[in-house]
N, C-alpha and C positions, 0 to 999 in steps of 0.2 A: 836455577829458575825453572828450567824445563821439568825437572823432577817434581818440584813443588807444585807447579801449575797442573801437571798431570796426576798428581797424587801418587807418585812412584817412589819406591825405596832405592832402586838402582836403574841405571840407564839401560834401555833395551839394546840388543845387538842390531846391526844393520839388517840381518836376515829377518829378525822379528818385526822390524818396522816395515820391510818390504812385504812380508806376508800379511800384515795388518792393512797396508794400503791396497793390496790386491782384493780385499773384501769390500772395498768401497763400490757403491752403486751411484748412479746419477742422483738419486734421491738423498743418499747419505752425504754425498759431496755438496749438494746444494744446502743441506742443513749445516754442514761445517762452514761453508762460505757465509751463511747467515750469522752464525755465532761469531765468526771472526769479524765480520762487518760491524756487528753491534758493539763488540769490545773496542774496536777502533773508533767508532763514532762517539762512544762514551768518552774516550780520551780526548778527542777533538773538542767536544763540548766543554770539558774541564779546562782546556787551554784558552777558551774564550776568543778564538780567532775570528777576525772580521772578514777574512777572505781565505779561500782555499786555492792554492796554486798547484796545479796538477801537471806534472811532467809526463809526457807520453813518448815512448820509444820502444823499439824492438831490441831484443838481445839474443845472440846466438848461444845455444846450449848444446855442446857436443854430446852425442850419445854413443852407446855401443851398437854393434851390428844386429843384435836380436831385439832391439826396441821397436815396438810397433809405432807406426805413424811418423817415423823419422825419415827424412830425405836429405839428399845432398842439396845444398843451397848456398846462400851467401855466408861464407865463412872464409874471410880473406887469408887466414893463416893455414887453414886445413880444408881446402876446397873439396877434397874427395870424401871427407868424413861425413857420416850421417849426423843430422842435428835437428833440434827443434828451434823455432824462432818465436818465442812467446812475446806478446805485446804487453808491456808493463805500464801501469798508471801509478806513479809515485806522488805522494803528497810532499811538496818541496819543503814545507815548514818543518816537517818531522822526519822525512826520509822513509816513512812507512809506505808499504804497497797497498793501494786502495783496491786495485783490481789487477788480475792477470788473465790473459786469454792465451792458452797454449795453442800453437800452430805448428805444422810441419816446417822443416827448414827450407823448403823450396817456394816460399810465398813472398810476395812483395811486402815491404815494411808496413804499408797501410791496410793490407787486406783484413777485412773484418772490423776495422777500427770504427767506422761510422756507427754501427750497431752498438758496440761496447761503450762508445762515448755517450750515445743517447741514453742507454740504460743507466750509466753512472750518473749522468746529470739528473735524471728523474729520481734516482735513489737518493742523491744528495739533497735535492730540492725537497723531497718528501720528508727527509730527516731534519734538515736545517732551515727550511723555508726559502722563499725567493729573495729575502733580504741578504742572505749569505752570498757574497760575491764569489763567483767561480771564474777562475782564469786558467787557461791551458797554454802550455808551452810545447811546441812540436817542431820537428825538423821538416825539411822540404818534401819528404815523402808524403806528408799529410796535407800539403798545399793543394787541395782538390776542392772543386766547386761544392760538392755535396757536404763535405766537412765544414767548409766556410759558411754555407747556408745554415747548417744545423746549429753551429755556435752562435751565429747572429740571431736566428729564430728563438733560441733559448736564452738570449740575453747574456751570454758568457763573454768575458774578455779573453783575448788570445794573442799570442805572439807565435807566428809560424814563419819559418825561414822560407824564402821564395827561391825556387830553382830557376836560374836564368834561362836554361835551355827551353823552357815552356813559354817564356814571356819575352 
């Protein structure tokens, strides 16, 4: 599938892919994100979904020692290892990733979430209109006044776990 999608006759080596990725600039990365989003949204339109359920969570990605922007952080099994802690937005109905925000490993689960949630809501509303029901599922790290206000203001449904120690 990858070969056919990229128009290749054989699979490139890891080194070739790394060298290709190193050539990316912010402009080319944004263009790739746009193409990916359009392909994904076309699939969603074909499915005829009446609501989009978006699961939001962070995930630890262990890195090597020479990787920039990686830090020691929350990694319960390997606390001393450097890592990234990307914030993932999955479409629950299909399992596809709608958005990913890469972050260093030493940040709180919800860091930067409000801005990404806002951007994603506006992008989805622009593509599917306000009639498309958007619902978010998040863990207790996202139970914050600013996120709750944003979801309510935008008319989104949500289920967020409540951390007892704050309430």
